[in-house]
FIKOLZA-1660 file (N, C-alpha, C; in steps of 0.1 Angstrom, whole numbers, plus 5000, padded with zeros to 4 digits):
% residues 141
   i   px   py   pz ch aa at
   1 3616 7224 5441  A  M  N
   1 3611 7227 5428  A  M CA
   1 3621 7237 5422  A  M  C
   2 3625 7235 5410  A  K  N
   2 3634 7244 5403  A  K CA
   2 3626 7254 5394  A  K  C
   3 3631 7266 5394  A  F  N
   3 3625 7276 5386  A  F CA
   3 3634 7280 5374  A  F  C
   4 3629 7283 5363  A  P  N
   4 3637 7287 5352  A  P CA
   4 3646 7299 5356  A  P  C
   5 3658 7299 5352  A  E  N
   5 3667 7310 5356  A  E CA
   5 3663 7324 5351  A  E  C
   6 3656 7324 5340  A  N  N
   6 3653 7337 5334  A  N CA
   6 3639 7343 5339  A  N  C
   7 3633 7335 5348  A  Q  N
   7 3620 7339 5353  A  Q CA
   7 3621 7346 5367  A  Q  C
   8 3616 7358 5368  A  N  N
   8 3617 7365 5381  A  N CA
   8 3607 7359 5391  A  N  C
   9 3612 7355 5403  A  L  N
   9 3603 7349 5413  A  L CA
   9 3591 7358 5417  A  L  C
  10 3593 7371 5416  A  L  N
  10 3583 7380 5421  A  L CA
  10 3572 7382 5410  A  L  C
  11 3575 7379 5398  A  T  N
  11 3565 7381 5387  A  T CA
  11 3559 7367 5383  A  T  C
  12 3565 7356 5388  A  R  N
  12 3561 7343 5384  A  R CA
  12 3547 7340 5390  A  R  C
  13 3538 7335 5381  A  K  N
  13 3525 7332 5385  A  K CA
  13 3526 7320 5395  A  K  C
  14 3519 7320 5406  A  P  N
  14 3520 7309 5416  A  P CA
  14 3512 7297 5411  A  P  C
  15 3517 7285 5416  A  D  N
  15 3511 7272 5412  A  D CA
  15 3497 7272 5419  A  D  C
  16 3488 7265 5412  A  K  N
  16 3475 7263 5418  A  K CA
  16 3476 7253 5429  A  K  C
  17 3469 7255 5440  A  V  N
  17 3469 7246 5452  A  V CA
  17 3464 7232 5448  A  V  C
  18 3454 7232 5439  A  S  N
  18 3449 7219 5435  A  S CA
  18 3460 7211 5427  A  S  C
  19 3468 7218 5420  A  H  N
  19 3479 7211 5413  A  H CA
  19 3489 7205 5423  A  H  C
  20 3493 7213 5433  A  L  N
  20 3502 7209 5443  A  L CA
  20 3497 7197 5450  A  L  C
  21 3484 7197 5454  A  L  N
  21 3478 7186 5461  A  L CA
  21 3477 7173 5453  A  L  C
  22 3475 7175 5440  A  E  N
  22 3474 7163 5431  A  E CA
  22 3487 7157 5429  A  E  C
  23 3498 7165 5428  A  N  N
  23 3511 7160 5427  A  N CA
  23 3518 7159 5440  A  N  C
  24 3516 7149 5448  A  S  N
  24 3520 7148 5461  A  S CA
  24 3536 7149 5463  A  S  C
  25 3543 7147 5452  A  R  N
  25 3558 7148 5453  A  R CA
  25 3562 7162 5457  A  R  C
  26 3554 7172 5455  A  H  N
  26 3557 7185 5459  A  H CA
  26 3555 7187 5474  A  H  C
  27 3547 7178 5480  A  L  N
  27 3544 7179 5494  A  L CA
  27 3552 7169 5502  A  L  C
  28 3559 7160 5496  A  D  N
  28 3567 7150 5503  A  D CA
  28 3577 7156 5512  A  D  C
  29 3584 7166 5508  A  H  N
  29 3594 7172 5516  A  H CA
  29 3588 7178 5529  A  H  C
  30 3576 7185 5527  A  L  N
  30 3570 7190 5539  A  L CA
  30 3565 7180 5549  A  L  C
  31 3560 7169 5543  A  V  N
  31 3555 7158 5552  A  V CA
  31 3566 7152 5559  A  V  C
  32 3578 7149 5553  A  R  N
  32 3589 7144 5560  A  R CA
  32 3595 7153 5570  A  R  C
  33 3595 7166 5567  A  M  N
  33 3600 7176 5577  A  M CA
  33 3591 7176 5589  A  M  C
  34 3578 7176 5587  A  L  N
  34 3569 7177 5598  A  L CA
  34 3570 7164 5607  A  L  C
  35 3572 7152 5600  A  A  N
  35 3573 7140 5608  A  A CA
  35 3586 7140 5616  A  A  C
  36 3597 7146 5611  A  R  N
  36 3609 7147 5619  A  R CA
  36 3607 7157 5631  A  R  C
  37 3600 7168 5628  A  Q  N
  37 3598 7177 5639  A  Q CA
  37 3589 7171 5650  A  Q  C
  38 3579 7163 5646  A  Q  N
  38 3571 7157 5656  A  Q CA
  38 3578 7147 5664  A  Q  C
  39 3587 7139 5657  A  A  N
  39 3595 7129 5665  A  A CA
  39 3605 7136 5674  A  A  C
  40 3610 7147 5670  A  L  N
  40 3619 7155 5679  A  L CA
  40 3612 7160 5691  A  L  C
  41 3600 7166 5689  A  L  N
  41 3592 7171 5700  A  L CA
  41 3588 7160 5709  A  L  C
  42 3585 7148 5704  A  A  N
  42 3582 7137 5713  A  A CA
  42 3594 7133 5722  A  A  C
  43 3606 7133 5716  A  E  N
  43 3618 7129 5723  A  E CA
  43 3621 7140 5734  A  E  C
  44 3619 7152 5730  A  I  N
  44 3621 7163 5740  A  I CA
  44 3611 7162 5751  A  I  C
  45 3599 7160 5748  A  R  N
  45 3588 7159 5759  A  R CA
  45 3591 7148 5768  A  R  C
  46 3597 7137 5763  A  S  N
  46 3600 7125 5771  A  S CA
  46 3611 7128 5781  A  S  C
  47 3619 7139 5779  A  Q  N
  47 3630 7142 5788  A  Q CA
  47 3626 7153 5798  A  Q  C
  48 3614 7159 5796  A  L  N
  48 3610 7170 5805  A  L CA
  48 3600 7165 5815  A  L  C
  49 3599 7173 5827  A  P  N
  49 3589 7170 5837  A  P CA
  49 3575 7172 5831  A  P  C
  50 3565 7164 5836  A  G  N
  50 3551 7164 5830  A  G CA
  50 3545 7178 5827  A  G  C
  51 3544 7187 5837  A  P  N
  51 3538 7199 5833  A  P CA
  51 3545 7207 5823  A  P  C
  52 3558 7207 5823  A  L  N
  52 3566 7215 5813  A  L CA
  52 3565 7208 5799  A  L  C
  53 3564 7195 5799  A  A  N
  53 3563 7188 5786  A  A CA
  53 3551 7192 5778  A  A  C
  54 3540 7194 5785  A  T  N
  54 3527 7198 5779  A  T CA
  54 3527 7212 5773  A  T  C
  55 3536 7220 5779  A  H  N
  55 3537 7234 5774  A  H CA
  55 3547 7237 5764  A  H  C
  56 3555 7227 5761  A  C  N
  56 3565 7227 5750  A  C CA
  56 3557 7223 5737  A  C  C
  57 3555 7232 5728  A  L  N
  57 3545 7230 5717  A  L CA
  57 3552 7226 5704  A  L  C
  58 3564 7230 5702  A  H  N
  58 3570 7227 5689  A  H CA
  58 3585 7227 5691  A  H  C
  59 3592 7219 5682  A  A  N
  59 3607 7218 5683  A  A CA
  59 3612 7216 5669  A  A  C
  60 3623 7222 5666  A  R  N
  60 3630 7220 5653  A  R CA
  60 3645 7223 5655  A  R  C
  61 3652 7219 5645  A  I  N
  61 3667 7221 5645  A  I CA
  61 3670 7229 5633  A  I  C
  62 3678 7240 5636  A  R  N
  62 3683 7248 5625  A  R CA
  62 3698 7249 5627  A  R  C
  63 3705 7242 5618  A  G  N
  63 3720 7242 5619  A  G CA
  63 3724 7235 5632  A  G  C
  64 3731 7243 5641  A  R  N
  64 3736 7237 5654  A  R CA
  64 3727 7241 5665  A  R  C
  65 3715 7247 5662  A  E  N
  65 3706 7252 5672  A  E CA
  65 3693 7244 5673  A  E  C
  66 3689 7241 5686  A  L  N
  66 3676 7235 5688  A  L CA
  66 3667 7246 5692  A  L  C
  67 3656 7248 5684  A  I  N
  67 3646 7258 5687  A  I CA
  67 3634 7252 5692  A  I  C
  68 3630 7257 5704  A  L  N
  68 3618 7252 5711  A  L CA
  68 3608 7263 5712  A  L  C
  69 3595 7260 5711  A  H  N
  69 3584 7270 5713  A  H CA
  69 3575 7266 5725  A  H  C
  70 3573 7275 5733  A  V  N
  70 3564 7273 5745  A  V CA
  70 3552 7283 5744  A  V  C
  71 3542 7281 5753  A  D  N
  71 3530 7289 5752  A  D CA
  71 3530 7301 5761  A  D  C
  72 3540 7303 5770  A  S  N
  72 3540 7315 5778  A  S CA
  72 3554 7318 5783  A  S  C
  73 3556 7331 5787  A  P  N
  73 3569 7335 5793  A  P CA
  73 3573 7327 5805  A  P  C
  74 3564 7323 5813  A  A  N
  74 3567 7315 5825  A  A CA
  74 3573 7302 5822  A  A  C
  75 3568 7295 5812  A  W  N
  75 3573 7282 5808  A  W CA
  75 3586 7284 5800  A  W  C
  76 3588 7295 5794  A  H  N
  76 3601 7299 5787  A  H CA
  76 3612 7298 5797  A  H  C
  77 3610 7304 5809  A  S  N
  77 3621 7304 5819  A  S CA
  77 3623 7290 5824  A  S  C
  78 3613 7283 5827  A  R  N
  78 3615 7269 5832  A  R CA
  78 3622 7260 5821  A  R  C
  79 3619 7262 5809  A  L  N
  79 3625 7254 5798  A  L CA
  79 3639 7257 5796  A  L  C
  80 3643 7270 5798  A  R  N
  80 3657 7274 5797  A  R CA
  80 3665 7267 5807  A  R  C
  81 3660 7265 5819  A  F  N
  81 3666 7258 5830  A  F CA
  81 3670 7244 5826  A  F  C
  82 3662 7238 5817  A  H  N
  82 3664 7224 5813  A  H CA
  82 3672 7223 5800  A  H  C
  83 3676 7234 5794  A  A  N
  83 3683 7233 5782  A  A CA
  83 3696 7225 5782  A  A  C
  84 3705 7226 5792  A  P  N
  84 3717 7218 5791  A  P CA
  84 3714 7203 5792  A  P  C
  85 3704 7199 5800  A  A  N
  85 3701 7185 5800  A  A CA
  85 3695 7180 5787  A  A  C
  86 3687 7189 5780  A  L  N
  86 3681 7185 5767  A  L CA
  86 3693 7183 5757  A  L  C
  87 3702 7192 5757  A  L  N
  87 3713 7190 5747  A  L CA
  87 3721 7177 5750  A  L  C
  88 3723 7174 5763  A  K  N
  88 3730 7162 5766  A  K CA
  88 3722 7150 5762  A  K  C
  89 3709 7150 5764  A  G  N
  89 3700 7139 5760  A  G CA
  89 3699 7137 5745  A  G  C
  90 3700 7148 5737  A  L  N
  90 3699 7147 5723  A  L CA
  90 3713 7145 5716  A  L  C
  91 3723 7144 5723  A  R  N
  91 3737 7143 5718  A  R CA
  91 3738 7131 5708  A  R  C
  92 3732 7120 5712  A  A  N
  92 3734 7108 5703  A  A CA
  92 3727 7110 5690  A  A  C
  93 3715 7116 5690  A  Q  N
  93 3708 7118 5677  A  Q CA
  93 3713 7130 5669  A  Q  C
  94 3718 7140 5676  A  A  N
  94 3722 7152 5669  A  A CA
  94 3735 7158 5676  A  A  C
  95 3746 7151 5673  A  P  N
  95 3759 7155 5679  A  P CA
  95 3764 7169 5677  A  P  C
  96 3759 7176 5666  A  R  N
  96 3764 7189 5663  A  R CA
  96 3757 7200 5671  A  R  C
  97 3745 7197 5678  A  L  N
  97 3738 7207 5685  A  L CA
  97 3747 7213 5696  A  L  C
  98 3747 7226 5697  A  D  N
  98 3755 7233 5708  A  D CA
  98 3748 7244 5715  A  D  C
  99 3735 7247 5711  A  R  N
  99 3728 7257 5718  A  R CA
  99 3713 7255 5716  A  R  C
 100 3705 7261 5726  A  V  N
 100 3691 7260 5726  A  V CA
 100 3685 7274 5726  A  V  C
 101 3675 7276 5718  A  S  N
 101 3667 7288 5718  A  S CA
 101 3653 7285 5721  A  S  C
 102 3648 7293 5731  A  V  N
 102 3634 7290 5735  A  V CA
 102 3626 7303 5731  A  V  C
 103 3615 7301 5724  A  R  N
 103 3606 7312 5719  A  R CA
 103 3592 7310 5725  A  R  C
 104 3586 7321 5727  A  V  N
 104 3572 7321 5732  A  V CA
 104 3563 7324 5720  A  V  C
 105 3553 7315 5718  A  L  N
 105 3543 7316 5707  A  L CA
 105 3532 7326 5712  A  L  C
 106 3528 7334 5703  A  A  N
 106 3517 7343 5707  A  A CA
 106 3504 7335 5709  A  A  C
 107 3495 7339 5718  A  P  N
 107 3483 7332 5719  A  P CA
 107 3475 7332 5706  A  P  C
 108 3467 7321 5704  A  E  N
 108 3460 7320 5692  A  E CA
 108 3451 7332 5689  A  E  C
 109 3451 7337 5677  A  G  N
 109 3443 7348 5674  A  G CA
 109 3449 7362 5677  A  G  C
 110 3460 7362 5683  A  R  N
 110 3467 7374 5687  A  R CA
 110 3481 7375 5681  A  R  C
 111 3485 7387 5678  A  T  N
 111 3499 7388 5673  A  T CA
 111 3508 7390 5685  A  T  C
 112 3521 7389 5682  A  R  N
 112 3531 7391 5693  A  R CA
 112 3529 7406 5699  A  R  C
 113 3527 7415 5690  A  R  N
 113 3525 7429 5694  A  R CA
 113 3514 7431 5704  A  R  C
 114 3502 7424 5701  A  D  N
 114 3491 7424 5710  A  D CA
 114 3495 7418 5724  A  D  C
 115 3502 7407 5723  A  H  N
 115 3507 7401 5736  A  H CA
 115 3516 7410 5744  A  H  C
 116 3525 7417 5738  A  V  N
 116 3534 7426 5744  A  V CA
 116 3525 7438 5750  A  V  C
 117 3516 7443 5743  A  R  N
 117 3507 7454 5748  A  R CA
 117 3500 7449 5760  A  R  C
 118 3494 7437 5760  A  R  N
 118 3487 7432 5771  A  R CA
 118 3495 7430 5784  A  R  C
 119 3508 7425 5782  A  V  N
 119 3517 7423 5793  A  V CA
 119 3523 7436 5798  A  V  C
 120 3527 7445 5790  A  T  N
 120 3534 7457 5794  A  T CA
 120 3525 7469 5795  A  T  C
 121 3513 7468 5789  A  G  N
 121 3504 7480 5789  A  G CA
 121 3508 7491 5779  A  G  C
 122 3518 7488 5771  A  Q  N
 122 3523 7498 5761  A  Q CA
 122 3513 7500 5750  A  Q  C
 123 3511 7512 5746  A  R  N
 123 3502 7516 5735  A  R CA
 123 3510 7525 5725  A  R  C
 124 3506 7525 5713  A  H  N
 124 3512 7534 5703  A  H CA
 124 3503 7546 5702  A  H  C
 125 3509 7558 5702  A  I  N
 125 3501 7570 5701  A  I CA
 125 3504 7576 5687  A  I  C
 126 3494 7579 5680  A  L  N
 126 3496 7585 5667  A  L CA
 126 3497 7600 5669  A  L  C
 127 3507 7606 5663  A  P  N
 127 3510 7621 5665  A  P CA
 127 3497 7629 5661  A  P  C
 128 3490 7624 5651  A  E  N
 128 3479 7632 5646  A  E CA
 128 3468 7633 5656  A  E  C
 129 3468 7624 5666  A  A  N
 129 3457 7624 5676  A  A CA
 129 3460 7634 5687  A  A  C
 130 3472 7640 5688  A  I  N
 130 3476 7649 5698  A  I CA
 130 3472 7663 5694  A  I  C
 131 3465 7670 5703  A  E  N
 131 3461 7684 5701  A  E CA
 131 3472 7694 5703  A  E  C
 132 3480 7692 5713  A  D  N
 132 3491 7701 5716  A  D CA
 132 3502 7700 5704  A  D  C
 133 3504 7712 5697  A  E  N
 133 3512 7712 5685  A  E CA
 133 3527 7709 5689  A  E  C
 134 3532 7714 5700  A  E  N
 134 3546 7711 5704  A  E CA
 134 3548 7696 5707  A  E  C
 135 3539 7690 5714  A  L  N
 135 3540 7676 5717  A  L CA
 135 3538 7668 5704  A  L  C
 136 3529 7672 5695  A  R  N
 136 3527 7665 5683  A  R CA
 136 3540 7665 5674  A  R  C
 137 3547 7676 5674  A  A  N
 137 3559 7678 5666  A  A CA
 137 3570 7669 5672  A  A  C
 138 3571 7667 5685  A  L  N
 138 3580 7659 5692  A  L CA
 138 3578 7644 5688  A  L  C
 139 3565 7640 5688  A  L  N
 139 3562 7626 5685  A  L CA
 139 3564 7622 5670  A  L  C
 140 3563 7632 5662  A  K  N
 140 3566 7630 5647  A  K CA
 140 3580 7627 5644  A  K  C
 141 3589 7631 5653  A  R  N
 141 3604 7629 5650  A  R CA
 141 3608 7615 5650  A  R  C
% end
């Protein structure tokens, strides 16, 4: 969709969702992109061992990079092991690919920060909650 050059994107009034849905040409690009990503994921899953394939949740290509999403750090490590074979298997469809990036999706309903806190036990301490003035001053730095 093109915007008038003189109109600031930050002040532009957003399109109504109903208008976007009625004019499906606006959604065609998203539908095609999703179909390509689903086909890519199916191809990747077909090249992976059974248990690992079910934990690979999403795949996309950005430039020369294949980006894969898994549901836990354990599966991240296992998928990284298979990265060279995946690149080799996809060479016919995407000859420009030269690297794989594996990312862990946060569990549903949680943010990445919540997940890090649960795994590492780290908590953020607000300086205002500290009674000791010297320690509070150190935390405010």
